[in-house]
N, C-alpha and C positions, 0 to 999 in steps of 0.2 A: 101401086096399091091394088090389091085384088079383093073384090067383094063377093061374098057368098051368102047364102041364107043365114041371117042372124049374126054373122061375124065378118070381120075384115082381117086381112093379113097385111102387115105394114112393117117397115124397118124399125129397129130399136131406136128409142130416144133416151137421153140421160135420165129423164124422170121415170122411166120404166124400171130402173135398177132395183128399187125396193120390192116392187111387185114380183120381179123375177126371183129375187132371193127368197121371198116368202113362198112362192110356188115351188121352188127347189126343195124347201123343207117340208112343205105340205105333201109332197109326192115322193120323198126320198127313200121310203121303205116299200118298194114294190108297188108304187102308186099311192101309198098311204103315208101319213105323217111319220117323219123320221124319229119323233120323240120316243116311240116305244123301244128303240134300240140305241139311241144316242140323243142326249138332251141339249148339247151345245150347238144351237142353230147357227150362231155367228161363225163358228169354225167350219161347220159343214157348208154353209153358203159361200164363205170365203174361198174354200178349196175348189168347189164345183162351179162357181159362176164368176168370180172376180176377174179371171183372165179375160173372159169373153166380153164382159161389160166395161172393163177398164182399159184393156190393152188392144182388143180387136172388136170394138162395138159395131163396125161396119158389116160384120159377118153374123149378126144376130137379128132375128125377126120375131115379132110377137103376133099372137092371135087375140083380137079384141072384140068384146061384146058390150054394146052400149057404153063405150068409153072405158071399160075395165079390161085389164090384161088377164086373160084366162088360160093362156098357153104361150109357149115360147119355143124357139129353136135356136140354139147356140151352135156356131160352127167355127172352125179354125182352118184357115188356108195358109197361115204363116207358121208352119209347124216348127221351124227352128226357133222362132221367137217364143212359142209356147213351151218348148223344151227348156229354154233359158229361164222363163218365168217359173216353171215347175220346180226348178232348183233354187231360184232366188227367193221364193216364198217360204221355203222350208224353215229357216230360222224364226220367222214370224209365227208359223204354225206351232213349232216346238215350244216357243216361249209362251204361247197362250195355253197349250196343254199343261206345261209345267206350272204355270201360275194357278190354273184351275185346280190342279191336283194338290198343290200346297195349301190352297185356301179351302180344300175339302168340298169343292163344288161338283165333283164327279161322283156319282153313286156307282154301285157294282156293275150295272149294265154299261155305263159310260166307260169304266175302266176296261171292261171286257172288249168293248168295241175298239178302244185304242190299242189294246194288245193284239187284236186281230189285224189291224192296219199294219202294225210294226212287224209282226211275226208271220202272218199268213197272207195278207192282202196281195203282196207282190208275187207270191207263189200261185195265186189263183187268177192271174191276168192272162187271158188268151192272147195269141199272136195277133199283131197288127201289121198292116203293110207299111213299108218304108216310104218316106217322101210322099205322104198322102194327107189330104185334108180329113177332118173328122167332124162329127156333129152329135148333138144330143137334143132330144125332144121331151118336153113335159107339158102337162095340161091338168087342170082340175078334173076330177072324176066325171062331173056332169057334162063336161065339154070334150071328153076324150073320145072323139069319133074320127073316123077315117078321113072325112072330107077336110077337117081342119089340118090334120097331119099332112094330107096330100098337098094342100095349098102351100103350107110352110115348106115342105120338101121341094115342090116344083119351083117356088121362088128362089130357094137356096141353090138348087142345081143350075138354074138359069144363070144366076150371078157367078157361080164358081166356074162354069164353062166359059163365060166371057173372059175370065182372067187366066185361062189356060191351065187350071188345076187338072192333073192327070186322072186322079181317082179320089174317092171319098169313102170313109168307113164310119160305122157306128158300132157301139157295143151295147147290147140289149140284155136285160134280165129275161130269161126264158125258162119255161117249164112245160110239162106235158101238154097242157091244153091252151097255152098262151104263146103266140109268136113262134110257130113251128118253123123249121127249116124250109118246108114246102111253101109256106106262106111267103117268106122272104124271097125265095126263088121265083115264085109266081109274080111278085112285084118288081122283079128285075135286079135283085141283089144276090150276091154269091156269099154263102156261109163258108168262111175259111178256117174257123176254129171255135171251140167252146170249152169252157172249164167249169167244173162244179164250184159253187161259191158257198162257203160254210158260215158266213157272218150272220145269217138269218135263221140258222137251223134250230135255235132254242125257242123261237117265237113263230116260226112258219114251218110246219111239219111236212114239207114236201121238198124234193130236190130242186134246187135253183141253179141255173147255169148262166154264166156270162158268155154271150155269143158275139163274135165279131162278124159283121156283114160288110161287104165291099161292093162298090159300083164303079165301073170304069167310065170316065167322062170323055175320053178321046176316042 
């Protein structure tokens, strides 16, 4: 456990699951709540967090302030298991989408988001390195500061190096004034690919890219 001013970094515990799912939805739209582009928070959190909390919880860490989870870092070092899970969960996700559609619970923006996932999402994924761990970081806006992310990253990197993971990558939403290539390279990460993402273009009138960054651990 690592302590810093006003917050601590610690391993994930099962009772953190709901807090991580809530944070995922509160920050799912470029750091803002996902509701403005997609209202089905259960589906959104299932897809983005359930592998990490349910199948590989030992690779997840949280940032806590006064006993409350305000940030988290989820990682995957068992990439073959994650690939299996990503296929195995598809019937469950499709069943929920179909039931919500048939019940009329999706509005126009929800249907548009689903269409983007089915028709465009896979086209807009940048290249990722093979046989590599990956990670994702999220935090509440008021706690989104470099020292929290640094502590979570350092904790993760130390643990992954102990297990012999060769490299790790992350995929970040980037645009002109946020998370530039130069910043990533300054922090020791290599940018290997980026692609423009169109799913936010109706509500966020700037070009957004998904950028893959990689760090060698050996």
